[in-house]
C-alpha positions, 0 to 999 in steps of 0.5 A: 791856494785860493783866489781870494786874500781879503788884503784888498777890502780896504780898497789898497793892493801891493805893487811888486816889491812890496810897496802897498797904494789905493788901488785908486794909485795911477800905477793900478790905473795904468797896467789895469788899463794894460790888462783891460787891453790884454782881454781886447786883444784875446778876443780879437785873437778869437774872431776868425778873421785873425785865425792867421795872427793867433800865434802874433796876438798871442804875443802882443798878449804876452807882451802887455803881460810884461809891459804890466808888469813893469809897470806894478813893479816899484821904481828902483827894486832892481831885485824882482824879476820880471821879463824884460820888453826891448826894441825888437818888440817895438821892432816886430809891431813895426814889421807887421803893420809894413806887411799888413800896408803894402797890401792896402789901399792909400788912406785918404779919409779919417775912418770911422770905426764899424762896418763889420763886428770884429772890425769894431774889436781892432777899434775897441783895442786902439781905442784901449790902446790910447788910452793906456799909453796916456795913463803911462805918460801922465805916470811917467811925469810923476815917477820913472817908467821905463821909456820902452813901455812907453814906444810898445804901447803907441806902436800898438795903437798903430797896430790896431789901426792897420790891423783894422783896415786890414781886416776889412778887406779880408771881410771884404767890407767896406772902410766906413770913413768920415764925411765932415758935414758942411754948413 
């Protein structure tokens, strides 16, 4: 099977369920941003500091594929076979954050992204996740979106924030805190 189909050459693509929409459609932008996020999670997974978290990050990638399939499905097409998100997926993120936060110093200031390349990759994943969340919230204001998709993205961005802090500790780099300029 060839990877190229030429069916998108006119700027149109198909959603799961068969409906064709412009590639500029908000739904396409939303799941395309989730796909971009998934690539950054792969980059995070490849960082040696995350070797012990590799399987957990891989499970996040799996959930992002699930989430993307949900976003790519035409609302009301219940017969499309796809995996589902579960409340437990969100609980897993919360539990992972709780474990990491228990090992971190108290947060006393805003943190600037940076300090180490691996930590910066985590902050990029966090901000792409926030963008995906904003797009999905916008999509939900126009048509049905599974509420777990929004919850998962919201919790996932929090997870990346905590993960970035944990990675900084493990890499023995100082967190860069924001010190507002005074007049």
